[in-house]
LONUKE-53239 format. One line per 4 residues: number of its first residue (from 1); their letters; for each residue x, y, z of N, C-alpha, C. Coordinates in Angstrom, 2 decimals. Example, Ala and Ser with C-alpha at 12.3 -4.5 7.8 and 13.67 -1.06 7.14 Angstrom:
LONUKE-53239
1 = as = 13.19 -5.69 7.80 12.30 -4.50 7.80 13.20 -3.30 7.80  12.85 -2.25 7.08 13.67 -1.06 7.14 12.90 0.03 7.87 .
This chain:
LONUKE-53239
1 = xxxx = 59.97 85.58 -61.23 60.75 84.41 -61.14 60.91 84.17 -59.83  61.29 85.29 -58.64 61.64 84.67 -57.41 60.10 83.72 -57.19  58.66 84.57 -57.48 57.40 84.18 -56.93 57.23 82.61 -57.37  57.60 82.33 -58.96 57.42 80.94 -59.32 58.25 79.97 -58.57 .
5 = xxxx = 59.52 80.33 -58.22 60.31 79.21 -57.41 59.72 79.22 -56.16  59.21 79.97 -55.29 58.70 80.18 -54.00 57.43 79.45 -53.99  56.22 79.83 -55.20 55.03 78.87 -55.13 55.40 77.84 -55.43  56.32 77.01 -56.39 56.60 75.63 -56.60 57.45 75.33 -55.18 .
9 = xxxx = 58.28 75.81 -54.63 58.62 75.22 -53.56 57.72 75.00 -52.13  56.63 75.89 -52.02 56.15 75.79 -51.19 54.52 74.59 -51.95  54.58 74.44 -53.23 53.85 73.20 -53.33 54.81 72.04 -53.06  55.87 71.96 -53.54 56.74 70.66 -53.10 56.52 70.02 -51.77 .
13 = xxxx = 56.72 71.79 -50.92 56.90 71.05 -49.55 55.28 70.52 -48.98  54.27 71.09 -49.24 53.39 70.67 -49.26 53.01 69.43 -49.29  52.85 69.04 -50.69 52.97 67.50 -51.29 53.94 66.74 -50.68  55.11 67.00 -49.92 55.74 66.31 -49.40 55.20 65.86 -47.96 .
17 = xxxx = 55.00 67.00 -47.37 54.39 66.46 -45.76 53.18 65.68 -45.75  52.07 65.87 -46.67 51.07 64.82 -46.92 51.25 63.62 -47.46  52.62 63.91 -48.08 52.71 62.03 -48.20 53.18 61.40 -46.87  54.25 62.21 -46.09 54.48 61.45 -45.24 54.27 61.44 -43.86 .
21 = xxxx = 53.14 62.19 -43.99 52.04 62.20 -42.66 51.40 61.03 -43.27  50.78 60.54 -44.44 49.89 59.64 -45.02 50.70 58.20 -44.35  51.87 58.18 -44.73 52.91 56.97 -44.03 52.98 56.49 -42.79  53.02 58.14 -42.11 53.00 57.66 -40.57 51.95 57.26 -39.89 .
25 = xxxx = 50.53 57.77 -40.74 49.58 57.31 -39.66 49.49 55.69 -39.72  48.19 55.19 -38.74 48.15 53.89 -38.69 47.11 53.53 -39.42  46.93 52.11 -39.78 45.50 51.94 -40.65 44.52 51.84 -39.69  43.25 52.52 -39.86 42.05 52.36 -38.89 41.02 51.16 -39.16 .
29 = xxxx = 41.50 50.90 -40.33 40.75 49.66 -40.74 41.31 48.30 -40.67  41.86 47.92 -39.99 42.70 46.46 -40.08 41.54 45.05 -40.61  41.90 44.40 -41.30 40.78 42.97 -41.58 41.85 41.49 -41.03  40.78 41.12 -40.36 41.14 39.57 -40.18 40.63 38.59 -41.06 .
33 = xxxx = 40.82 37.62 -41.00 40.16 36.65 -41.81 40.06 35.19 -41.04  39.16 34.44 -41.10 39.60 33.36 -40.52 38.83 31.98 -41.28  39.10 31.10 -41.58 38.69 30.02 -42.49 38.30 28.96 -41.46  36.97 28.37 -41.95 36.54 27.12 -41.19 37.05 26.17 -41.52 .
37 = xxxx = 37.58 24.99 -41.16 37.57 23.61 -41.61 37.54 22.68 -40.57  37.90 21.26 -40.73 38.21 20.24 -39.85 36.25 20.02 -39.15  35.31 20.28 -39.98 34.11 19.95 -39.83 33.34 19.42 -40.73  31.97 19.18 -40.90 31.19 19.12 -41.97 31.06 20.86 -42.30 .
41 = xxxx = 31.10 21.39 -41.55 30.71 22.93 -41.79 31.84 23.63 -42.12  31.62 24.48 -43.57 32.89 25.01 -43.75 32.33 26.32 -44.74  33.80 27.25 -44.32 33.65 28.68 -45.15 34.75 29.87 -44.45  34.08 31.05 -44.41 35.06 32.25 -44.17 34.11 32.90 -42.93 .
45 = xxxx = 35.30 33.62 -42.31 34.63 34.79 -41.79 35.22 36.16 -42.29  35.18 37.05 -42.24 35.92 38.69 -42.21 35.79 39.17 -41.29  36.94 39.71 -40.34 36.68 41.09 -39.05 37.11 42.32 -39.57  36.26 43.21 -39.02 36.72 44.66 -39.85 37.00 45.25 -38.59 .
49 = xxxx = 37.92 45.93 -38.06 37.74 46.64 -37.06 37.85 48.42 -37.28  36.80 48.93 -36.99 36.77 50.52 -37.39 37.03 51.48 -35.72  38.61 51.65 -35.57 38.34 52.03 -34.87 38.01 53.50 -34.52  37.66 54.48 -35.78 37.40 55.54 -35.62 35.71 55.81 -35.22 .
53 = xxxx = 34.95 54.63 -35.46 33.63 54.46 -34.94 33.25 53.39 -33.78  34.96 52.75 -33.11 34.42 52.37 -32.13 33.98 51.09 -32.10  33.81 50.15 -33.53 33.12 49.03 -33.76 33.88 48.22 -34.48  33.28 46.77 -34.60 33.74 45.95 -35.08 32.82 44.96 -36.03 .
57 = xxxx = 33.06 45.03 -37.36 32.30 44.79 -38.13 32.54 42.82 -38.54  31.56 42.09 -38.48 31.58 40.55 -38.41 30.76 39.91 -39.75  31.27 39.62 -40.77 31.07 38.99 -42.00 31.26 37.63 -41.76  30.49 36.23 -41.79 30.40 35.31 -42.14 29.48 34.65 -42.72 .
61 = xxxx = 29.94 33.33 -44.01 29.27 32.81 -44.63 29.59 31.45 -44.63  29.08 30.46 -44.34 28.59 29.06 -43.86 28.23 28.11 -44.95  28.48 26.89 -45.37 28.06 25.98 -45.53 28.01 24.45 -45.07  27.44 24.00 -45.45 27.40 22.40 -45.16 26.60 22.56 -43.59 .
65 = xxxx = 25.88 23.06 -43.79 24.84 23.53 -41.98 23.66 22.46 -42.72  22.81 22.16 -41.55 21.31 21.66 -41.80 20.07 22.56 -41.50  19.67 22.20 -42.62 18.34 23.38 -42.29 17.80 23.62 -40.90  17.60 23.07 -40.30 16.89 23.02 -38.98 17.83 23.67 -37.85 .
69 = xxxx = 18.84 23.83 -38.13 19.94 24.26 -37.00 19.46 26.22 -37.03  20.26 26.73 -35.86 20.09 27.98 -35.70 21.25 28.35 -35.11  22.42 28.75 -35.98 23.89 29.02 -35.03 23.91 30.32 -34.96  24.39 30.33 -33.83 25.28 31.55 -33.36 27.05 31.88 -33.47 .
73 = xxxx = 27.00 32.50 -33.84 28.54 33.33 -34.36 29.19 34.42 -32.92  30.02 33.70 -32.57 31.08 34.10 -31.46 32.32 34.44 -31.87  33.04 35.21 -31.52 34.45 35.69 -31.78 34.85 35.93 -30.32  35.84 34.85 -30.00 36.55 34.55 -28.79 37.82 34.58 -29.16 .
77 = xxxx = 38.72 34.65 -28.02 40.53 34.90 -27.55 40.82 33.88 -26.65  42.11 33.66 -26.71 42.86 32.89 -25.45 43.21 31.24 -25.71  42.92 31.36 -26.89 43.04 29.76 -27.13 43.03 29.58 -28.73  43.47 28.49 -28.77 42.76 28.12 -30.64 41.99 27.23 -30.69 .
81 = xxxx = 41.76 26.92 -32.00 40.25 25.90 -32.24 41.03 24.79 -31.73  40.25 24.05 -31.13 40.24 22.86 -30.34 40.69 22.83 -29.06  40.89 24.31 -28.49 40.96 24.53 -26.78 39.86 25.33 -26.42  39.78 25.18 -25.05 38.54 25.82 -24.32 39.20 27.65 -24.89 .
85 = xxxx = 37.78 28.22 -25.52 38.59 29.87 -25.02 38.60 30.48 -23.60  39.27 31.65 -23.30 39.29 32.30 -22.28 38.46 33.25 -22.20  38.15 33.93 -23.25 37.24 35.00 -22.96 36.46 35.31 -24.37  34.84 35.55 -24.82 34.28 35.82 -25.35 34.14 37.31 -25.71 .
89 = xxxx = 34.40 37.91 -26.71 34.84 39.40 -27.19 33.29 39.98 -27.96  32.95 38.81 -29.18 31.63 38.91 -29.47 30.70 37.61 -29.34  29.20 38.07 -29.51 28.17 37.29 -29.25 26.99 37.90 -30.10  27.06 37.04 -31.01 25.92 37.44 -32.31 24.43 36.95 -31.05 .
93 = xxxx = 23.67 38.16 -31.01 22.41 38.24 -30.52 21.31 37.34 -31.24  21.26 37.04 -32.54 20.02 36.73 -33.45 20.68 35.36 -34.19  20.13 34.34 -33.96 20.67 32.87 -34.81 20.50 32.99 -36.38  21.35 33.03 -37.03 21.44 33.45 -38.46 20.31 31.76 -39.25 .
97 = xxxx = 19.44 32.29 -39.68 18.47 31.29 -40.77 19.41 30.70 -41.83  19.50 29.45 -41.65 20.22 28.28 -42.28 18.98 28.21 -43.68  19.46 28.09 -44.89 18.82 28.05 -45.83 18.31 26.16 -46.50  17.55 26.17 -47.48 17.78 24.36 -47.66 18.65 24.07 -48.48 .
101 = xxxx = 19.85 24.85 -48.64 20.81 24.29 -49.40 22.26 24.25 -48.14  21.86 24.44 -46.81 22.58 24.49 -46.01 23.86 25.56 -45.66  23.79 26.67 -46.16 24.26 27.84 -46.19 23.80 28.77 -45.31  24.21 29.96 -44.58 24.04 30.80 -43.94 25.32 32.45 -43.84 .
105 = xxxx = 24.46 33.49 -44.28 25.35 34.41 -44.01 24.96 35.56 -43.29  25.99 36.12 -42.48 25.49 37.07 -41.78 26.62 38.25 -41.76  26.24 39.65 -41.49 26.89 40.53 -41.43 26.50 41.34 -40.38  27.22 41.46 -39.01 26.73 42.48 -38.41 27.61 43.29 -37.50 .
109 = xxxx = 27.44 44.93 -37.32 28.54 45.45 -37.07 28.20 45.27 -35.13  29.35 45.42 -34.48 28.80 45.40 -33.09 29.85 46.39 -32.55  29.15 47.31 -31.15 29.64 48.61 -30.92 31.03 47.90 -29.32  31.73 47.39 -30.12 33.17 46.43 -29.16 34.29 46.91 -30.16 .
113 = xxxx = 35.29 47.22 -29.64 36.56 47.37 -30.72 37.36 45.79 -30.07  37.95 45.20 -31.03 38.63 43.72 -30.89 39.72 44.37 -30.07  40.53 44.18 -29.22 41.24 44.51 -28.34 42.68 43.74 -29.08  44.11 44.83 -29.24 45.27 44.46 -30.08 46.18 44.14 -28.60 .
117 = xxxx = 46.20 43.65 -28.04 47.18 43.34 -26.93 48.17 42.17 -26.79  48.65 41.87 -26.18 49.28 40.81 -26.02 48.42 39.81 -25.50  47.95 40.01 -24.64 46.92 39.12 -23.62 45.55 38.50 -23.72  45.35 39.63 -25.22 44.28 38.72 -26.12 44.79 38.15 -27.51 .
121 = xxxx = 45.69 37.79 -27.71 45.99 36.57 -28.61 45.08 35.51 -29.17  45.66 34.97 -30.15 44.80 33.51 -30.41 43.26 33.76 -30.29  42.95 34.87 -31.59 41.21 35.28 -31.48 40.61 34.46 -32.87  39.33 33.92 -32.32 39.17 33.20 -33.34 37.36 33.40 -33.68 .
125 = xxxx = 36.72 32.78 -34.54 35.79 32.78 -34.43 34.94 31.13 -34.73  33.96 31.58 -33.67 33.22 30.28 -33.18 31.98 29.96 -33.86  31.70 29.06 -34.26 29.88 28.42 -34.81 29.53 27.66 -33.51  27.90 28.10 -33.22 27.79 27.15 -31.94 26.56 26.77 -31.94 .
129 = xxxx = 25.84 25.82 -31.86 24.78 25.36 -32.09 23.70 26.17 -31.42  23.72 26.77 -30.41 22.79 27.78 -29.77 23.67 28.61 -29.03  22.86 29.67 -28.60 23.29 30.56 -27.86 23.57 30.45 -25.99  22.92 28.73 -25.64 22.29 29.15 -24.15 23.47 28.06 -24.01 .
133 = xxxx = 22.80 27.55 -22.33 24.10 26.45 -22.20 23.82 25.04 -22.51  25.64 24.40 -22.50 24.94 23.03 -23.06 25.53 23.41 -25.06  25.66 24.56 -25.70 25.96 24.65 -26.54 26.73 23.84 -27.13  27.07 23.10 -28.92 27.64 22.60 -29.07 28.53 23.59 -30.22 .
137 = xxxx = 29.66 23.31 -30.40 30.85 23.74 -30.98 30.31 23.04 -32.19  30.68 24.07 -33.49 30.48 22.99 -34.35 31.59 23.62 -35.75  31.68 24.64 -35.64 32.66 25.25 -36.09 33.99 26.24 -35.77  35.15 26.02 -36.41 35.97 27.47 -35.39 36.89 27.77 -36.72 .
141 = xxxx = 37.97 28.78 -36.95 38.48 29.56 -37.34 39.44 30.42 -37.17  40.17 30.33 -37.30 41.37 30.97 -36.57 41.50 32.63 -37.25  41.68 34.00 -36.54 41.78 34.68 -37.38 43.13 35.03 -37.48  43.42 35.36 -38.81 44.90 36.10 -39.08 44.67 37.39 -39.95 .
145 = xxxx = 45.88 38.51 -39.99 45.85 39.46 -40.37 45.59 39.45 -41.92  44.98 40.07 -42.42 44.84 40.07 -44.05 45.15 41.90 -44.42  45.59 42.08 -45.52 46.04 40.96 -46.30 47.24 40.64 -46.04  48.22 40.72 -45.33 49.41 40.84 -45.10 50.13 39.67 -44.54 .
149 = xxxx = 49.38 38.63 -45.83 49.99 37.05 -45.27 51.30 36.84 -46.30  52.71 37.60 -45.77 53.79 37.24 -46.23 54.41 36.03 -45.73  54.05 34.95 -45.87 54.63 34.29 -45.39 54.87 33.68 -43.77  54.58 34.68 -42.75 54.44 34.34 -41.39 53.33 35.22 -40.80 .
153 = xxxx = 52.27 34.04 -40.22 50.81 34.12 -40.02 51.29 34.91 -38.64  50.43 36.17 -38.22 50.35 36.68 -36.77 49.12 36.77 -36.05  48.92 36.27 -35.28 47.61 35.95 -34.50 47.09 37.73 -34.40  45.83 37.61 -34.82 45.68 39.10 -34.50 44.88 39.91 -33.26 .
């Protein structure tokens, strides 16, 4: 009988420790979402930090583009949409092909982890006409934490 009580107690202790450790660990895969608005271009971007791999995955779907454009996606920080960003965190290396319907989608993984400090607030995803000098910003979306939209939005 004492063996049964001992085994049951040990099992309960192991179960309780594994649950409490799970609650104490951080989320290694936080997700941010940006919605493009305020221009003819519309769509959504999803950013997923993969801390264990030291990478960030950026997925973008845009509509309203012209078939002749070759847009570049950049993740930038330091300013909200409508203002000049202070730092570029990620730059897409190859332009996204635009379909005859005026849409493009891209999903790329970059060997960089988006920094989460007070000095890197106001992260935005911006679409530019090209990657070179004189490039024009075509669309911008501010990145917010997801899925924890509980009435107050916090910069990612």
